[in-house]
DRENPA-3360 file (N, C-alpha, C; in nm, 2 decimals, always signed):
BEGIN
1 = MKRSSMSS = -1.35/+2.16/+0.18/-1.33/+2.12/+0.07/-1.50/+2.10/+0.00 ~ -1.53/+2.16/-0.11/-1.65/+2.14/-0.16/-1.70/+1.98/-0.21 ~ -1.79/+1.93/-0.23/-1.85/+1.81/-0.26/-1.79/+1.78/-0.38 ~ -1.83/+1.89/-0.47/-1.79/+1.86/-0.61/-1.66/+1.83/-0.66 ~ -1.56/+1.92/-0.55/-1.39/+1.91/-0.60/-1.36/+1.77/-0.54 ~ -1.43/+1.71/-0.45/-1.37/+1.59/-0.38/-1.40/+1.46/-0.51 ~ -1.30/+1.40/-0.53/-1.34/+1.29/-0.63/-1.31/+1.16/-0.59 ~ -1.33/+1.13/-0.45/-1.30/+1.02/-0.41/-1.42/+0.92/-0.39;
9 = KVSYLSGS = -1.41/+0.81/-0.39/-1.53/+0.70/-0.41/-1.51/+0.63/-0.26 ~ -1.62/+0.56/-0.22/-1.61/+0.50/-0.08/-1.68/+0.35/-0.10 ~ -1.62/+0.25/-0.04/-1.70/+0.14/-0.04/-1.68/+0.10/+0.09 ~ -1.80/+0.01/+0.12/-1.79/-0.06/+0.24/-1.74/-0.22/+0.19 ~ -1.61/-0.26/+0.28/-1.58/-0.39/+0.22/-1.69/-0.52/+0.27 ~ -1.68/-0.60/+0.16/-1.80/-0.70/+0.22/-1.78/-0.79/+0.36 ~ -1.87/-0.82/+0.45/-1.86/-0.88/+0.57/-1.77/-0.78/+0.67 ~ -1.77/-0.67/+0.68/-1.71/-0.55/+0.79/-1.77/-0.45/+0.77;
17 = QSSLLVQN = -1.84/-0.41/+0.88/-1.91/-0.26/+0.87/-1.81/-0.16/+0.92 ~ -1.72/-0.21/+0.99/-1.60/-0.10/+1.04/-1.50/-0.08/+0.92 ~ -1.50/-0.15/+0.81/-1.41/-0.11/+0.72/-1.46/-0.03/+0.60 ~ -1.35/+0.08/+0.54/-1.39/+0.17/+0.44/-1.29/+0.18/+0.35 ~ -1.32/+0.15/+0.24/-1.18/+0.19/+0.12/-1.22/+0.34/+0.03 ~ -1.13/+0.41/+0.06/-1.12/+0.54/-0.02/-1.04/+0.53/-0.13 ~ -1.08/+0.54/-0.25/-0.99/+0.61/-0.35/-1.00/+0.71/-0.42 ~ -0.91/+0.78/-0.45/-0.87/+0.88/-0.52/-0.85/+0.86/-0.67;
25 = NRSSPPEN = -0.95/+0.89/-0.75/-0.92/+0.86/-0.88/-0.83/+0.97/-0.96 ~ -0.84/+1.09/-0.89/-0.76/+1.23/-0.97/-0.64/+1.21/-1.00 ~ -0.57/+1.08/-0.93/-0.42/+1.09/-0.94/-0.38/+1.01/-1.04 ~ -0.49/+0.96/-1.13/-0.42/+0.89/-1.29/-0.54/+0.92/-1.37 ~ -0.45/+0.93/-1.49/-0.56/+0.97/-1.63/-0.66/+0.85/-1.63 ~ -0.78/+0.88/-1.69/-0.90/+0.78/-1.69/-0.84/+0.64/-1.77 ~ -0.76/+0.66/-1.89/-0.71/+0.53/-1.92/-0.60/+0.44/-1.88 ~ -0.57/+0.50/-1.75/-0.49/+0.41/-1.68/-0.55/+0.36/-1.55;
33 = RTATPFKE = -0.67/+0.43/-1.51/-0.73/+0.34/-1.41/-0.81/+0.22/-1.44 ~ -0.80/+0.12/-1.31/-0.87/-0.02/-1.32/-0.98/-0.04/-1.23 ~ -1.05/-0.10/-1.28/-1.17/-0.13/-1.20/-1.13/-0.18/-1.09 ~ -1.23/-0.21/-0.97/-1.21/-0.25/-0.88/-1.34/-0.34/-0.85 ~ -1.30/-0.46/-0.74/-1.42/-0.54/-0.72/-1.54/-0.47/-0.65 ~ -1.50/-0.37/-0.60/-1.61/-0.27/-0.52/-1.70/-0.19/-0.61 ~ -1.70/-0.20/-0.74/-1.73/-0.09/-0.81/-1.90/-0.09/-0.81 ~ -1.98/-0.19/-0.80/-2.12/-0.16/-0.74/-2.13/-0.07/-0.63;
41 = AKSDVTLS = -2.08/-0.07/-0.54/-2.09/-0.01/-0.40/-2.04/+0.12/-0.39 ~ -1.96/+0.17/-0.50/-1.91/+0.31/-0.47/-2.05/+0.41/-0.44 ~ -1.97/+0.51/-0.39/-2.07/+0.64/-0.38/-1.97/+0.75/-0.35 ~ -2.01/+0.87/-0.37/-1.94/+1.02/-0.35/-1.94/+1.05/-0.19 ~ -1.86/+1.07/-0.19/-1.83/+1.12/-0.04/-1.78/+1.24/-0.02 ~ -1.80/+1.33/+0.09/-1.74/+1.45/+0.12/-1.63/+1.42/+0.20 ~ -1.55/+1.53/+0.22/-1.44/+1.52/+0.31/-1.53/+1.52/+0.49 ~ -1.64/+1.59/+0.49/-1.70/+1.60/+0.62/-1.74/+1.45/+0.65;
49 = ALLNFIDG = -1.82/+1.37/+0.54/-1.84/+1.24/+0.58/-1.74/+1.15/+0.63 ~ -1.63/+1.16/+0.54/-1.51/+1.06/+0.58/-1.44/+1.11/+0.70 ~ -1.42/+1.24/+0.76/-1.40/+1.27/+0.89/-1.52/+1.23/+1.01 ~ -1.60/+1.21/+0.93/-1.73/+1.17/+1.06/-1.72/+1.01/+1.08 ~ -1.68/+0.95/+0.96/-1.67/+0.82/+0.96/-1.52/+0.74/+1.08 ~ -1.43/+0.85/+1.05/-1.32/+0.82/+1.12/-1.35/+0.85/+1.27 ~ -1.40/+0.95/+1.27/-1.42/+1.00/+1.43/-1.51/+0.92/+1.48 ~ -1.65/+0.85/+1.40/-1.72/+0.75/+1.47/-1.65/+0.61/+1.51;
57 = LWSNCGDE = -1.54/+0.57/+1.44/-1.49/+0.46/+1.46/-1.41/+0.48/+1.64 ~ -1.36/+0.58/+1.64/-1.30/+0.60/+1.74/-1.40/+0.61/+1.87 ~ -1.51/+0.68/+1.86/-1.61/+0.69/+1.98/-1.69/+0.56/+1.99 ~ -1.73/+0.47/+1.88/-1.80/+0.34/+1.90/-1.72/+0.25/+1.92 ~ -1.61/+0.23/+1.93/-1.53/+0.12/+2.01/-1.49/+0.14/+2.13 ~ -1.45/+0.05/+2.21/-1.39/+0.04/+2.34/-1.25/+0.02/+2.32 ~ -1.23/-0.07/+2.23/-1.07/-0.09/+2.21/-1.03/-0.02/+2.11 ~ -0.88/+0.02/+2.12/-0.81/+0.10/+2.03/-0.82/+0.05/+1.90;
65 = RIIVFTTN = -0.83/+0.13/+1.78/-0.81/+0.12/+1.65/-0.69/+0.18/+1.58 ~ -0.65/+0.10/+1.47/-0.54/+0.14/+1.40/-0.61/+0.15/+1.26 ~ -0.58/+0.28/+1.22/-0.63/+0.32/+1.06/-0.51/+0.34/+1.00 ~ -0.50/+0.29/+0.88/-0.39/+0.32/+0.81/-0.43/+0.39/+0.66 ~ -0.36/+0.49/+0.65/-0.38/+0.60/+0.52/-0.24/+0.60/+0.46 ~ -0.30/+0.56/+0.32/-0.15/+0.58/+0.24/-0.17/+0.71/+0.16 ~ -0.03/+0.74/+0.14/-0.08/+0.86/-0.01/+0.08/+0.91/-0.05 ~ +0.08/+0.93/-0.16/+0.21/+0.99/-0.23/+0.22/+1.14/-0.22;
73 = HKDRLDPA = +0.12/+1.18/-0.19/+0.09/+1.33/-0.19/+0.03/+1.38/-0.06 ~ +0.11/+1.40/+0.08/+0.10/+1.39/+0.20/+0.03/+1.58/+0.17 ~ +0.11/+1.66/+0.14/+0.07/+1.79/+0.11/-0.06/+1.84/+0.04 ~ -0.11/+1.75/-0.02/-0.25/+1.78/-0.08/-0.36/+1.75/+0.00 ~ -0.32/+1.68/+0.14/-0.44/+1.61/+0.20/-0.49/+1.75/+0.30 ~ -0.60/+1.74/+0.34/-0.67/+1.84/+0.39/-0.61/+1.87/+0.54 ~ -0.57/+1.99/+0.62/-0.54/+1.95/+0.76/-0.63/+1.90/+0.86 ~ -0.76/+1.91/+0.84/-0.83/+1.84/+0.90/-0.83/+1.69/+0.93;
81 = LLRPGRMD = -0.80/+1.64/+0.80/-0.75/+1.47/+0.82/-0.64/+1.45/+0.87 ~ -0.53/+1.54/+0.87/-0.40/+1.53/+0.94/-0.37/+1.57/+1.10 ~ -0.48/+1.60/+1.13/-0.47/+1.66/+1.28/-0.46/+1.55/+1.39 ~ -0.38/+1.58/+1.52/-0.36/+1.47/+1.61/-0.49/+1.42/+1.64 ~ -0.51/+1.30/+1.68/-0.63/+1.23/+1.70/-0.71/+1.15/+1.57 ~ -0.69/+1.23/+1.46/-0.69/+1.13/+1.34/-0.59/+1.09/+1.30 ~ -0.49/+1.11/+1.26/-0.33/+1.07/+1.23/-0.24/+1.13/+1.34 ~ -0.20/+1.02/+1.44/-0.13/+1.05/+1.54/+0.04/+1.02/+1.49;
89 = VHINMSYC = +0.06/+0.89/+1.41/+0.17/+0.86/+1.35/+0.18/+0.90/+1.21 ~ +0.32/+0.95/+1.17/+0.33/+0.97/+1.02/+0.46/+0.90/+1.02 ~ +0.44/+0.77/+0.93/+0.58/+0.74/+0.88/+0.60/+0.75/+0.71 ~ +0.71/+0.81/+0.70/+0.78/+0.82/+0.55/+0.84/+0.73/+0.52 ~ +0.78/+0.66/+0.42/+0.83/+0.54/+0.37/+0.93/+0.58/+0.24 ~ +1.06/+0.60/+0.28/+1.16/+0.66/+0.17/+1.20/+0.57/+0.10 ~ +1.28/+0.61/-0.01/+1.40/+0.51/-0.06/+1.50/+0.47/+0.02 ~ +1.55/+0.34/-0.01/+1.65/+0.27/+0.08/+1.77/+0.36/+0.11;
97 = TFSAFKVL = +1.79/+0.36/+0.21/+1.91/+0.45/+0.26/+2.04/+0.32/+0.30 ~ +2.14/+0.37/+0.32/+2.22/+0.29/+0.35/+2.22/+0.21/+0.48 ~ +2.20/+0.27/+0.58/+2.14/+0.23/+0.70/+2.05/+0.11/+0.69 ~ +1.93/+0.15/+0.59/+1.84/+0.04/+0.59/+1.88/-0.06/+0.51 ~ +1.99/-0.03/+0.42/+2.01/-0.13/+0.35/+2.10/-0.24/+0.45 ~ +2.19/-0.19/+0.53/+2.25/-0.30/+0.64/+2.15/-0.36/+0.70 ~ +2.05/-0.33/+0.76/+1.95/-0.38/+0.81/+1.87/-0.52/+0.74 ~ +1.87/-0.47/+0.60/+1.82/-0.59/+0.52/+1.92/-0.68/+0.50;
105 = ASSYLGIE = +2.02/-0.64/+0.47/+2.14/-0.75/+0.45/+2.17/-0.84/+0.56 ~ +2.15/-0.78/+0.70/+2.16/-0.85/+0.80/+2.05/-0.95/+0.81 ~ +1.92/-0.89/+0.77/+1.81/-0.98/+0.81/+1.80/-1.11/+0.69 ~ +1.84/-1.09/+0.57/+1.83/-1.16/+0.45/+1.95/-1.25/+0.43 ~ +2.08/-1.20/+0.49/+2.21/-1.28/+0.45/+2.27/-1.33/+0.57 ~ +2.22/-1.27/+0.69/+2.29/-1.29/+0.82/+2.44/-1.23/+0.83 ~ +2.45/-1.09/+0.77/+2.58/-1.05/+0.76/+2.59/-0.91/+0.82 ~ +2.69/-0.86/+0.88/+2.68/-0.73/+0.96/+2.81/-0.64/+0.85;
113 = DHAFYAEI = +2.86/-0.70/+0.81/+2.96/-0.62/+0.72/+3.01/-0.68/+0.59 ~ +3.08/-0.62/+0.48/+3.09/-0.69/+0.38/+3.20/-0.61/+0.29 ~ +3.30/-0.64/+0.22/+3.39/-0.58/+0.12/+3.30/-0.49/+0.03 ~ +3.16/-0.53/+0.00/+3.10/-0.46/-0.12/+3.02/-0.33/-0.04 ~ +3.03/-0.34/+0.06/+2.93/-0.23/+0.13/+2.99/-0.07/+0.13 ~ +3.10/-0.03/+0.08/+3.14/+0.08/+0.05/+3.11/+0.09/-0.11 ~ +3.10/+0.01/-0.19/+3.04/+0.04/-0.33/+2.90/+0.07/-0.33 ~ +2.82/-0.02/-0.24/+2.68/-0.03/-0.24/+2.63/+0.11/-0.20;
121 = ETMLGSFQ = +2.72/+0.15/-0.06/+2.69/+0.30/-0.01/+2.69/+0.40/-0.12 ~ +2.80/+0.39/-0.19/+2.80/+0.50/-0.31/+2.69/+0.49/-0.39 ~ +2.63/+0.38/-0.43/+2.54/+0.34/-0.55/+2.42/+0.37/-0.47 ~ +2.38/+0.36/-0.36/+2.27/+0.41/-0.30/+2.24/+0.56/-0.28 ~ +2.36/+0.61/-0.28/+2.37/+0.76/-0.28/+2.33/+0.83/-0.38 ~ +2.36/+0.77/-0.51/+2.31/+0.85/-0.61/+2.20/+0.78/-0.73 ~ +2.14/+0.66/-0.65/+2.03/+0.60/-0.73/+1.92/+0.58/-0.64 ~ +1.79/+0.57/-0.66/+1.70/+0.56/-0.58/+1.64/+0.43/-0.63;
129 = ATPAEIAG = +1.62/+0.34/-0.50/+1.56/+0.20/-0.51/+1.47/+0.19/-0.37 ~ +1.35/+0.13/-0.37/+1.29/+0.13/-0.26/+1.33/-0.01/-0.18 ~ +1.31/-0.02/-0.05/+1.34/-0.14/+0.03/+1.33/-0.27/-0.02 ~ +1.20/-0.24/-0.09/+1.14/-0.41/-0.15/+1.24/-0.41/-0.25 ~ +1.27/-0.34/-0.35/+1.34/-0.36/-0.47/+1.47/-0.42/-0.44 ~ +1.52/-0.37/-0.32/+1.66/-0.39/-0.27/+1.64/-0.56/-0.19 ~ +1.54/-0.57/-0.13/+1.53/-0.69/-0.05/+1.49/-0.80/-0.17 ~ +1.42/-0.77/-0.29/+1.41/-0.83/-0.40/+1.54/-0.92/-0.45;
137 = ELMKGTDA = +1.63/-0.82/-0.44/+1.76/-0.85/-0.50/+1.84/-0.96/-0.41 ~ +1.85/-0.92/-0.29/+1.90/-1.01/-0.16/+1.84/-1.14/-0.16 ~ +1.72/-1.14/-0.18/+1.66/-1.27/-0.17/+1.68/-1.36/-0.28 ~ +1.74/-1.32/-0.39/+1.78/-1.41/-0.52/+1.88/-1.51/-0.48 ~ +1.98/-1.51/-0.37/+2.07/-1.56/-0.33/+2.12/-1.58/-0.18 ~ +2.13/-1.72/-0.12/+2.18/-1.73/+0.01/+2.35/-1.68/+0.03 ~ +2.39/-1.69/-0.08/+2.55/-1.66/-0.08/+2.57/-1.49/-0.06 ~ +2.65/-1.47/+0.03/+2.61/-1.31/+0.06/+2.72/-1.23/-0.04;
145 = DYALKQTD = +2.84/-1.29/-0.12/+2.90/-1.24/-0.23/+2.81/-1.23/-0.35 ~ +2.73/-1.35/-0.37/+2.66/-1.34/-0.51/+2.56/-1.21/-0.50 ~ +2.49/-1.24/-0.36/+2.38/-1.15/-0.35/+2.40/-1.00/-0.37 ~ +2.49/-0.96/-0.29/+2.53/-0.81/-0.30/+2.60/-0.78/-0.42 ~ +2.65/-0.86/-0.49/+2.70/-0.84/-0.64/+2.55/-0.81/-0.73 ~ +2.50/-0.89/-0.69/+2.35/-0.86/-0.77/+2.29/-0.71/-0.73 ~ +2.28/-0.68/-0.60/+2.21/-0.54/-0.54/+2.31/-0.44/-0.61 ~ +2.47/-0.48/-0.63/+2.54/-0.37/-0.70/+2.50/-0.34/-0.84;
153 = NFESSEMG = +2.47/-0.45/-0.92/+2.44/-0.47/-1.04/+2.29/-0.40/-1.08 ~ +2.21/-0.38/-0.95/+2.06/-0.36/-0.99/+2.06/-0.21/-1.06 ~ +2.15/-0.12/-1.01/+2.13/+0.01/-1.06/+2.16/+0.02/-1.21 ~ +2.27/-0.04/-1.26/+2.28/-0.03/-1.41/+2.16/-0.13/-1.48 ~ +2.09/-0.24/-1.43/+2.00/-0.29/-1.49/+1.86/-0.22/-1.48 ~ +1.85/-0.15/-1.38/+1.71/-0.06/-1.36/+1.74/+0.06/-1.47 ~ +1.86/+0.12/-1.47/+1.86/+0.25/-1.54/+1.89/+0.20/-1.68 ~ +1.92/+0.08/-1.72/+1.99/+0.08/-1.86/+1.85/+0.04/-1.94;
% end
C-alpha cells in the first residue's frame, strides 16, 4: 500500500508509550468528521510503520498483549494486517440473533422462557437490531412482561 493512499493518522496516547490510536478518516465525508483530542499529535503513517509498531509490541514485551482492532470493513484491510500472529482471533459483532436475545433476557430479567419469545423470534428474523439496542430496551423495566413487550415494540418505533 502506498503512503499516499493510506490516509490514517496515528497518535500516541498521553502517558503510555505502548498505546497507539489509528483513525481512518476516509470512511466519512469531511463534513461528518469530528475533531479528536489528539489532533496536535497526529502524523501520517504507512502500513509498514503500523505493522512494525504491532510487531514491536510483541517482541518488546515479556508478557502477552491484547490488541483490539475494530472495523466495519474487514474486507478492505490489507492481508498483512490480518495474518496469524498479528490478528489471531476475529470476532464478528453481528446483529442480535434470537439465541443472543435469550442470553440477554436471562441476564437482565432472570428468565429462560416466556410467552412473548415466539413473537420476538419472528421480529428478530425480519428486523436488524444490535445486542446493545435490545439490552437498552430490556433494562427499562424489571418486570419481564413489560420489558419484553417494550422489546417487541422496538421494531415499530425504530422503523416508524
